[in-house]
C-alpha positions as CSV (number, residue, x, y, z in Angstrom):
1,X,165.3,26.3,79.2
2,X,167.5,29.4,78.9
3,X,165.3,31.7,80.9
4,X,166.7,30.8,84.4
5,X,163.7,32.2,86.3
6,X,165.4,32.3,89.7
7,X,168.3,34.4,88.5
8,X,166.0,36.7,86.5
9,X,163.6,37.2,89.4
10,X,166.5,38.1,91.7
11,X,167.8,40.6,89.2
12,X,164.3,42.2,88.9
13,X,164.0,42.4,92.6
14,X,167.4,44.1,92.9
15,X,166.4,46.6,90.2
16,X,162.9,47.1,91.6
17,X,164.3,47.8,95.1
18,X,166.6,50.5,93.7
19,X,163.8,52.1,91.7
20,X,161.3,52.0,94.5
21,X,163.4,53.4,97.4
22,X,164.9,56.8,97.3
23,X,166.8,58.2,100.3
24,X,165.0,55.5,102.4
25,X,161.5,56.5,101.3
26,X,159.1,54.4,99.2
27,X,158.4,56.0,95.9
28,X,155.1,55.2,94.1
29,X,154.5,55.5,90.4
30,X,156.8,55.1,87.5
31,X,156.4,55.9,83.8
32,X,152.7,56.2,84.6
33,X,151.5,58.3,87.5
34,X,150.4,56.5,90.7
35,X,147.1,54.8,90.4
36,X,145.2,51.9,91.9
37,X,146.5,49.7,89.1
38,X,150.1,50.9,88.7
39,X,150.7,50.8,92.5
40,X,149.2,47.3,92.7
41,X,151.5,46.2,89.8
42,X,154.5,47.7,91.6
43,X,153.6,45.8,94.8
44,X,153.0,42.6,92.9
45,X,156.5,42.6,91.4
46,X,157.6,41.8,95.0
47,X,154.5,40.1,96.5
48,X,153.6,37.7,93.7
49,X,156.9,35.8,93.6
50,X,157.1,35.9,97.4
51,X,153.7,34.2,97.7
52,X,154.0,31.6,94.9
53,X,157.7,30.6,94.7
54,X,158.8,28.9,97.9
55,X,162.4,30.0,97.9
56,X,161.4,33.7,97.4
57,X,159.4,33.8,100.7
58,X,159.7,37.0,102.7
59,X,157.1,36.2,105.4
60,X,159.3,34.1,107.6
61,X,162.5,36.0,108.5
62,X,164.4,32.9,109.6
63,X,163.7,31.2,106.2
64,X,164.6,34.1,103.9
65,X,167.4,33.2,101.5
66,X,170.7,35.0,101.7
67,X,170.6,35.9,98.0
68,X,167.1,37.3,98.4
69,X,168.3,39.5,101.3
70,X,171.3,40.6,99.2
71,X,169.1,41.9,96.3
72,X,166.5,43.5,98.6
73,X,169.0,45.2,101.0
74,X,167.5,48.6,100.0
75,X,164.3,47.5,101.9
76,X,166.1,46.3,105.0
77,X,167.1,43.1,106.6
78,X,165.1,39.8,107.1
79,X,163.1,41.3,109.9
80,X,162.6,44.8,108.4
81,X,161.5,43.7,105.0
82,X,158.2,42.0,106.0
83,X,157.4,45.0,108.3
84,X,158.1,47.5,105.6
85,X,156.0,45.6,103.1
86,X,153.0,45.5,105.4
87,X,153.4,49.2,106.0
88,X,153.3,50.1,102.3
89,X,150.4,47.7,101.6
90,X,148.5,49.5,104.4
91,X,149.4,52.8,102.6
92,X,148.1,51.4,99.3
93,X,144.8,50.1,100.8
94,X,144.2,53.3,102.7
95,X,145.0,55.5,99.7
96,X,142.4,53.7,97.5
97,X,139.6,53.9,100.0
98,X,137.1,56.8,99.7
99,X,135.5,58.8,102.5
100,X,132.6,56.5,102.6
101,X,134.9,53.5,103.4
102,X,134.4,52.0,99.9
103,X,137.5,50.6,98.1
104,X,138.5,52.6,95.0
105,X,139.4,50.8,91.8
106,X,140.0,53.7,89.5
107,X,141.9,53.5,86.2
108,X,143.6,56.9,86.8
109,X,146.6,57.6,84.6
110,X,145.9,54.4,82.5
111,X,142.9,56.0,81.0
112,X,143.4,57.9,77.7
113,X,141.0,59.8,75.5
114,X,139.8,58.5,72.1
115,X,139.1,62.1,71.1
116,X,142.2,64.2,70.3
117,X,142.2,67.5,72.2
118,X,139.8,66.4,74.9
119,X,141.1,65.2,78.2
120,X,139.2,62.8,80.5
121,X,137.2,64.5,83.2
122,X,137.9,64.0,87.0
123,X,134.8,61.8,87.2
124,X,136.0,59.6,84.3
125,X,139.5,59.2,85.8
126,X,137.9,57.8,89.0
127,X,135.7,55.2,87.4
128,X,136.5,51.6,88.3
129,X,138.0,49.2,85.7
130,X,138.3,45.4,85.5
131,X,142.1,45.6,85.4
132,X,142.1,47.1,88.9
133,X,139.5,44.5,90.2
134,X,141.6,41.6,89.0
135,X,145.0,43.0,90.2
136,X,143.4,43.7,93.6
137,X,142.2,40.1,93.9
138,X,145.7,38.8,93.3
139,X,147.4,41.4,95.6
140,X,144.9,41.0,98.4
141,X,145.2,37.2,98.4
142,X,149.0,37.5,98.5
143,X,148.7,40.1,101.3
144,X,146.4,38.0,103.5
145,X,148.5,34.9,103.1
146,X,151.7,36.9,103.8
147,X,150.1,38.4,107.0
148,X,149.0,35.0,108.3
149,X,152.4,33.5,108.0
150,X,154.3,36.6,109.2
151,X,152.0,37.0,112.2
152,X,152.6,33.4,113.4
153,X,156.2,34.4,114.3
154,X,155.3,37.8,116.0
155,X,155.0,38.1,119.8
156,X,154.5,41.8,120.2
157,X,150.8,42.5,120.8
158,X,150.8,45.9,119.2
159,X,152.3,44.6,115.9
160,X,149.8,41.6,115.9
161,X,146.9,44.1,116.3
162,X,148.2,46.1,113.4
163,X,148.5,43.0,111.3
164,X,144.9,41.9,112.2
165,X,143.7,45.3,111.2
166,X,145.5,45.2,107.9
167,X,144.2,41.7,107.2
168,X,140.6,43.0,107.8
169,X,141.2,45.9,105.4
170,X,142.7,43.6,102.7
171,X,139.8,41.2,103.1
172,X,137.3,44.0,102.6
173,X,139.1,45.2,99.5
174,X,139.1,41.6,98.2
175,X,135.4,41.2,98.7
176,X,134.7,44.5,96.9
177,X,136.9,43.5,94.0
178,X,135.0,40.1,93.7
179,X,131.7,41.9,93.8
180,X,132.8,44.3,91.1
181,X,134.0,41.4,88.9
182,X,130.6,39.8,89.3
183,X,128.9,43.0,88.2
184,X,131.3,43.4,85.2
185,X,130.5,40.0,83.7
186,X,128.2,40.3,80.7
187,X,126.4,38.3,78.0
188,X,125.9,39.8,74.6
189,X,123.0,38.2,72.8
190,X,122.3,38.9,69.1
191,X,120.4,37.5,66.1
192,X,122.3,35.5,63.5
193,X,121.3,38.0,60.7
194,X,122.6,41.0,62.7
195,X,126.0,42.5,62.1
196,X,127.6,40.7,65.2
197,X,125.9,37.5,64.1
198,X,127.1,37.6,60.6
199,X,130.6,38.4,61.8
200,X,130.6,35.5,64.3
201,X,129.3,33.1,61.6
202,X,132.0,34.3,59.2
203,X,134.7,33.7,61.8
204,X,133.7,30.1,62.6
205,X,132.6,29.0,59.1
206,X,136.0,28.0,57.8
207,X,134.7,25.2,55.7
208,X,132.3,27.5,53.7
209,X,129.2,25.4,54.4
210,X,125.7,26.6,54.5
211,X,125.0,29.2,57.2
212,X,122.0,27.3,58.4
213,X,124.2,24.3,59.1
214,X,126.8,26.4,60.8
215,X,124.2,28.0,63.1
216,X,122.7,24.7,64.0
217,X,126.1,23.2,64.8
218,X,127.1,26.2,66.8
219,X,123.9,26.2,68.8
220,X,124.4,22.5,69.6
221,X,128.0,23.0,70.7
222,X,127.0,25.9,72.9
223,X,123.9,24.3,74.4
224,X,125.6,23.5,77.8
225,X,127.2,27.0,78.0
226,X,123.8,28.6,77.3
227,X,122.2,26.4,80.0
228,X,124.9,27.3,82.5
229,X,124.5,31.0,81.9
230,X,120.8,30.8,82.4
231,X,121.4,29.3,85.8
232,X,123.4,32.3,87.0
233,X,121.6,33.9,90.0
234,X,123.7,36.9,91.1
235,X,125.6,39.7,89.4
236,X,125.3,41.0,85.9
237,X,125.0,38.9,82.7
238,X,121.5,37.6,83.5
239,X,119.3,37.9,80.3
240,X,116.0,36.5,79.3
241,X,117.1,36.7,75.6
242,X,119.0,33.5,76.0
243,X,115.7,31.7,76.3
244,X,115.4,32.1,72.5
245,X,117.3,29.2,71.1
246,X,117.6,30.9,67.7
247,X,119.9,33.7,69.1
248,X,123.7,33.6,69.2
249,X,125.7,35.1,72.1
250,X,129.1,35.7,73.5
251,X,130.2,36.0,77.2
252,X,133.0,37.6,79.2
253,X,133.9,40.7,81.0
254,X,133.3,44.3,80.0
255,X,135.8,47.0,80.9
256,X,134.0,47.9,84.1
257,X,130.8,47.4,86.0
258,X,128.2,47.2,83.2
259,X,125.3,49.6,82.8
260,X,122.3,48.7,84.9
261,X,124.2,45.9,86.7
262,X,122.2,45.0,89.9
263,X,123.8,45.5,93.3
264,X,124.9,42.3,95.0
265,X,123.6,41.7,98.5
266,X,126.4,40.9,100.9
267,X,126.9,41.1,104.7
268,X,130.4,42.4,104.1
269,X,131.0,46.1,104.7
270,X,132.3,47.3,101.3
271,X,130.6,50.6,101.1
272,X,128.3,51.8,98.4
273,X,128.4,49.8,95.1
274,X,129.0,52.2,92.2
275,X,126.6,52.6,89.3
276,X,127.7,50.8,86.2
277,X,128.4,52.6,82.9
278,X,130.3,50.1,80.8
279,X,128.9,48.7,77.6
280,X,127.3,45.3,78.3
281,X,129.5,43.6,75.7
282,X,132.5,41.5,76.5
283,X,136.0,42.7,75.7
284,X,138.7,40.1,75.0
285,X,141.4,41.9,76.8
286,X,139.4,42.5,80.0
287,X,138.0,39.0,79.9
288,X,141.5,37.5,79.9
289,X,142.6,39.9,82.7
290,X,139.5,38.9,84.8
291,X,140.1,35.2,84.2
292,X,143.7,35.5,85.5
293,X,142.7,37.2,88.7
294,X,139.8,34.8,89.4
295,X,142.0,31.8,89.0
296,X,143.9,32.9,92.1
297,X,140.7,32.5,94.2
298,X,140.8,28.8,93.9
299,X,144.6,28.1,93.7
300,X,146.1,25.5,96.0
301,X,147.6,28.2,98.2
302,X,144.3,30.0,98.7
303,X,142.7,26.7,99.7
304,X,145.5,25.4,101.9
305,X,145.8,28.7,103.9
306,X,142.0,29.2,104.0
307,X,142.4,32.8,102.7
308,X,138.6,33.3,102.0
309,X,135.9,33.8,104.6
310,X,132.4,32.3,104.2
311,X,131.0,35.1,102.1
312,X,134.1,35.2,99.9
313,X,133.7,31.5,99.3
314,X,130.2,32.1,98.0
315,X,131.3,34.9,95.7
316,X,134.2,32.8,94.5
317,X,131.9,30.0,93.6
318,X,129.8,32.4,91.5
319,X,133.0,33.7,89.8
320,X,134.3,30.3,89.2
321,X,131.2,29.3,87.3
322,X,131.6,32.3,85.1
323,X,135.3,31.5,84.8
324,X,134.6,28.0,83.5
325,X,131.7,29.0,81.2
326,X,133.7,31.8,79.6
327,X,136.8,29.6,79.0
328,X,134.7,26.9,77.5
329,X,132.8,29.3,75.3
330,X,135.9,30.8,73.7
331,X,137.6,27.4,73.5
332,X,134.5,26.2,71.5
333,X,134.5,29.2,69.3
334,X,138.3,29.2,68.7
335,X,138.3,25.5,67.9
336,X,135.0,25.2,66.1
337,X,134.8,22.9,63.1
338,X,136.5,19.6,62.1
339,X,139.4,20.8,60.0
340,X,140.9,24.3,60.3
341,X,140.2,26.0,63.6
342,X,138.9,29.6,63.4
343,X,141.8,30.5,65.8
344,X,144.2,29.3,63.1
345,X,142.8,31.9,60.7
346,X,144.9,34.9,62.0
347,X,144.0,37.7,62.7
348,X,141.0,37.2,64.9
349,X,137.9,39.3,64.1
350,X,135.7,40.4,67.0
351,X,131.9,40.8,66.6
352,X,132.3,44.5,66.3
353,X,134.4,44.0,63.2
354,X,137.8,44.8,64.6
355,X,140.8,42.6,63.6
356,X,144.2,42.2,65.3
357,X,146.8,39.6,66.0
358,X,146.5,40.7,69.6
359,X,142.9,39.4,69.6
360,X,144.1,36.1,68.2
361,X,146.6,35.9,71.2
362,X,143.8,36.7,73.7
363,X,141.6,33.9,72.4
364,X,144.6,31.6,72.3
365,X,145.2,32.5,76.0
366,X,141.7,31.3,76.9
367,X,142.1,28.1,74.9
368,X,145.3,27.4,76.7
369,X,143.7,28.0,80.1
370,X,140.8,25.7,79.2
371,X,143.2,23.0,78.0
372,X,144.8,23.0,81.4
373,X,141.4,22.3,83.0
374,X,140.4,19.4,80.8
375,X,143.9,17.8,80.1
376,X,144.1,18.3,76.3
377,X,145.9,15.9,74.1
378,X,149.4,16.7,72.8
379,X,147.9,16.9,69.3
380,X,145.6,19.8,70.5
381,X,148.5,21.4,72.4
382,X,150.7,21.2,69.3
383,X,148.1,23.0,67.2
384,X,147.9,25.9,69.7
385,X,151.7,25.8,69.9
386,X,151.8,26.3,66.1
387,X,149.5,29.3,66.5
388,X,151.7,30.9,69.1
389,X,154.7,30.3,66.9
390,X,153.0,32.1,64.0
391,X,152.0,34.9,66.3
392,X,155.6,35.3,67.4
393,X,156.6,35.6,63.8
394,X,153.8,37.9,62.8
395,X,154.5,40.1,65.8
396,X,158.2,40.4,64.7
397,X,159.3,38.7,67.9
398,X,161.1,35.8,66.3
399,X,161.5,37.5,62.9
400,X,163.1,40.7,61.8
401,X,160.9,43.8,61.4
402,X,160.8,45.4,58.0
403,X,160.7,49.1,57.2
404,X,157.4,50.7,58.3
405,X,156.3,47.3,59.5
406,X,152.7,47.5,60.9
407,X,153.4,44.7,63.4
408,X,155.6,47.1,65.4
409,X,152.4,48.9,66.5
410,X,151.5,45.8,68.6
411,X,154.4,46.7,70.9
412,X,154.6,50.5,70.6
413,X,152.3,52.3,71.1
414,X,150.1,49.1,71.4
415,X,146.5,48.3,70.6
416,X,144.0,50.9,71.6
417,X,140.7,49.8,73.0
418,X,137.7,52.2,73.2
419,X,135.8,52.0,76.5
420,X,132.2,52.4,75.2
421,X,129.9,53.9,77.8
422,X,132.6,56.0,79.5
423,X,131.3,59.0,77.5
424,X,128.1,58.9,79.6
425,X,130.1,60.4,82.5
426,X,130.3,63.7,80.6
427,X,133.6,63.7,78.9
428,X,135.2,62.1,75.8
429,X,135.1,58.4,75.3
430,X,137.9,56.8,77.2
431,X,140.6,54.6,75.6
432,X,142.9,51.9,77.0
433,X,146.3,51.2,75.5
434,X,147.7,47.6,75.7
435,X,151.3,46.9,74.7
436,X,151.9,43.6,76.4
437,X,151.8,41.4,73.3
438,X,155.2,39.8,73.8
439,X,154.7,39.2,77.6
440,X,151.4,37.5,77.2
441,X,152.8,35.4,74.4
442,X,155.7,34.3,76.6
443,X,153.4,33.5,79.5
444,X,151.0,31.3,77.4
445,X,153.9,29.6,75.7
446,X,155.5,28.6,79.0
447,X,152.0,27.5,80.3
448,X,151.6,25.3,77.2
449,X,154.9,23.6,78.0
450,X,153.7,22.7,81.5
451,X,150.8,20.8,79.9
452,X,152.8,18.9,77.3
453,X,153.2,15.1,77.9
454,X,155.6,14.3,75.2
455,X,159.2,15.3,75.4
456,X,159.4,16.3,71.7
457,X,156.4,18.7,72.1
458,X,157.8,20.2,75.3
459,X,161.2,20.7,73.8
460,X,159.7,22.5,70.8
461,X,157.5,24.8,72.9
462,X,160.4,25.6,75.3
463,X,162.6,26.5,72.3
464,X,159.9,29.0,71.2
465,X,159.7,30.3,74.8
466,X,163.5,30.9,74.8
467,X,163.2,32.8,71.5
468,X,160.4,35.0,72.9
469,X,162.4,35.6,76.1
470,X,165.4,36.7,74.0
471,X,163.1,39.4,72.6
472,X,161.6,40.4,76.0
473,X,165.0,40.5,77.7
474,X,166.4,42.9,75.0
475,X,163.6,45.3,75.9
476,X,165.0,46.0,79.3
477,X,165.9,49.6,80.2
478,X,169.7,49.8,80.0
479,X,170.6,52.8,82.1
480,X,169.4,55.1,84.9
481,X,167.5,54.3,88.1
482,X,165.1,52.0,86.1
483,X,168.0,49.9,84.8
484,X,167.0,46.2,84.2
485,X,163.3,46.9,84.4
486,X,160.9,47.3,81.5
487,X,160.0,48.5,78.9
488,X,162.2,49.9,76.1
489,X,160.8,48.7,72.8
490,X,163.2,50.9,70.9
491,X,166.0,48.4,71.9
492,X,164.3,45.9,69.6
493,X,162.6,48.1,67.0
494,X,164.8,50.8,65.6
495,X,161.7,52.6,64.1
496,X,160.4,53.3,67.6
497,X,161.9,56.7,68.5
498,X,160.4,57.1,71.9
499,X,163.0,56.5,74.7
500,X,161.9,55.9,78.3
501,X,163.9,56.7,81.4
502,X,161.4,55.4,83.9
503,X,160.1,51.9,84.4
504,X,156.7,50.6,83.4
505,X,155.2,48.6,86.3
506,X,152.5,47.5,83.9
507,X,155.0,45.7,81.7
508,X,157.5,44.7,84.4
509,X,154.7,43.0,86.4
510,X,153.7,40.9,83.4
511,X,157.3,39.8,82.9
512,X,157.4,38.8,86.6
513,X,154.2,36.7,86.0
514,X,156.0,34.9,83.1
515,X,159.1,34.1,85.3
516,X,156.8,32.8,88.1
517,X,155.2,30.4,85.6
518,X,158.7,29.4,84.4
519,X,159.8,28.8,88.0
520,X,156.8,26.5,88.5
521,X,157.7,24.6,85.4
522,X,161.4,24.2,86.4
523,X,160.3,23.1,89.9
524,X,158.1,20.3,88.6
525,X,159.1,16.7,87.8
526,X,160.7,16.2,84.4
527,X,158.6,14.5,81.7
528,X,158.6,10.7,81.7
529,X,159.5,9.0,78.4
530,X,157.8,5.5,78.0
531,X,160.9,4.3,76.1
532,X,163.3,5.6,78.7
533,X,161.2,4.1,81.5
534,X,161.3,0.7,79.8
535,X,165.0,1.0,79.3
536,X,165.6,2.0,82.9
537,X,163.4,-0.9,84.1
538,X,165.4,-3.4,82.1
539,X,168.7,-2.0,83.6
540,X,167.3,-2.1,87.1
541,X,166.0,-5.6,86.7
542,X,169.4,-6.8,85.4
543,X,171.3,-5.0,88.1
544,X,169.0,-6.5,90.8
545,X,169.5,-10.0,89.4
546,X,173.3,-9.7,89.3
547,X,173.3,-8.2,92.8
548,X,171.3,-11.2,94.1
549,X,173.7,-13.5,92.2
550,X,176.7,-11.8,93.9
551,X,175.2,-12.4,97.3
552,X,174.6,-16.0,96.3
553,X,178.3,-16.4,95.6
554,X,179.1,-15.4,99.1
555,X,180.4,-11.9,98.6
556,X,178.6,-10.7,101.6
557,X,180.8,-12.9,103.8
558,X,184.0,-11.2,102.5
559,X,185.9,-8.5,104.4
560,X,184.6,-5.1,105.6
561,X,185.6,-3.3,102.5
562,X,183.6,-5.7,100.3
563,X,180.6,-5.5,102.6
564,X,180.6,-1.7,102.6
565,X,180.8,-1.8,98.8
566,X,177.8,-4.1,98.5
567,X,175.8,-1.9,100.9
568,X,176.4,1.1,98.7
569,X,175.4,-0.9,95.7
570,X,172.2,-2.1,97.4
571,X,171.3,1.5,98.4
572,X,171.8,2.7,94.8
573,X,169.5,-0.1,93.6
574,X,166.8,0.8,96.1
575,X,167.1,4.5,95.0
576,X,167.0,3.5,91.3
577,X,163.8,1.5,91.9
578,X,162.2,4.5,93.7
579,X,163.0,6.9,90.8
580,X,161.8,4.7,88.0
581,X,158.4,6.3,87.5
582,X,159.4,10.0,88.2
583,X,163.0,10.2,86.9
584,X,163.7,7.2,84.7
585,X,166.9,8.8,83.3
586,X,168.4,9.1,86.7
587,X,167.3,5.6,87.5
588,X,169.0,4.3,84.4
589,X,172.3,6.1,85.3
590,X,172.2,4.6,88.9
591,X,171.5,1.2,87.5
592,X,174.3,1.5,85.0
593,X,176.7,2.5,87.8
594,X,175.6,-0.6,89.8
595,X,176.1,-2.8,86.7
596,X,179.6,-1.4,86.3
597,X,180.4,-2.0,90.0
598,X,179.1,-5.5,89.9
599,X,181.0,-6.3,86.8
600,X,184.2,-5.1,88.5
601,X,183.5,-7.4,91.4
602,X,182.9,-10.3,89.1
603,X,186.2,-9.6,87.2
604,X,188.1,-9.4,90.5
605,X,186.7,-12.7,91.7
606,X,187.6,-14.4,88.4
607,X,191.1,-13.1,88.6
608,X,191.4,-14.3,92.2
609,X,190.2,-17.8,91.4
610,X,192.0,-18.0,88.0
611,X,188.7,-18.6,86.2
612,X,188.5,-17.8,82.5
């Protein structure tokens, strides 16, 4: 793999440190003004690798790598860096807590207006959004884990008290984010003959069979999902309309807390729960964002460090059920039918009639996530890999853009999403701009490679990932204080005239996520080839037999040099046997070296005895 995640992450950290610190002071914001989302993304560019990739740890000063300290020298030394990070995280949490003590998850500068000439009102700018809930889950989990490890090496009572206080603040914000995610989940139920119903049937009916048959098959495939949703007991998404088996539905997350979402009873002090205004229909973008954040709640690190308290475990269980049901739902819809999948018919069409390659990518993301849970076959993975490859071509990532190419709009300015319901706050309908097509595509492609069992499939998927990375890397900002951060689409698309001097934490954080996934892939064991394992086993067996034969001939009774040589040979054989199942190629090389050494001993003995 060409990406080299460690080197790239170090380069990003070097660039981020220079962009963040000016004259010794921490600077918030970037291309977008400071907000609960932008500031979380800025912090996650540092905190996410530090919490997930072991050799990027910053919470144990004695274990911090020298190259990490070199690139972060703007933040201080090994002792100063963790203290500074806890200080700025405290600033973040305090800044986004209102006078009533309730955490604030406003969209701020990320909100736009879908009505030219009308700006969002102050009330609209402060409304909570799923992007902020999800980012806060990831950031607060990273923070709590960071504090617990850092605090274990602290002896000063005043600093320990400060860390205890910050952990309590982070835990409160985490709980509030989880509650808001539960209140943002929604189920959209509709009749088959309604506009959404006809659209959904058209999407899944790739074989052109009778609608009656399609509806019956779809109802049967979704039976368990329907039952699982009816069993939900807390949060939004509860609807009696699902009791009608003739209705169709879709599930996921809206853009914020949905209208009329019930409050969730919790013993945690998270302040007043805001009234929901979001349309009770799922949005593909916010669904994928929510799923990514929720996954961190039951990661191995969260479990091992015990980062959740008793109430958070209860909320996490409720979120995990929605996480599983949603991924299964969209995986069924995307892969419905026996021949061509609906997902393979690009672009994807949503039930409100909108079409985009971006929506195809979002559904593909959920299919990839679901494949990871149920250990999909290589044949299934290959089909999704072909879809991602086609999206890379259609998105002009691995193909040259033509004059006035409409695909460029996927990257600049991006896909605009109308936030229906936001107009009820007294201003224009808000909009949300997403331009992370290439970054999401890269992340899902690398994730797909981690699941491949066959070496041929992994090689093909990694080749695609390298091509996408070439595109993403070329979009780095080339000069100024934001040098080596993202995003400069004009570097890749000459028709994009807008030039940026400041970094986008939105895009940079997504690139960091990609590199973390790549680091996890590189850190895993290589794939085992059945043919290579059999070959290695044959070599080891032959080497062991010849070694035993050498001992039988009395070589062990020879001089010290011979005995040392045989001991090295035996150690290599033991090591080769240990590696057979995890690294058969290495085992084969070790066995080959042993065979060469034993053959040399045999030749030497024959020469000494004059045998032919």
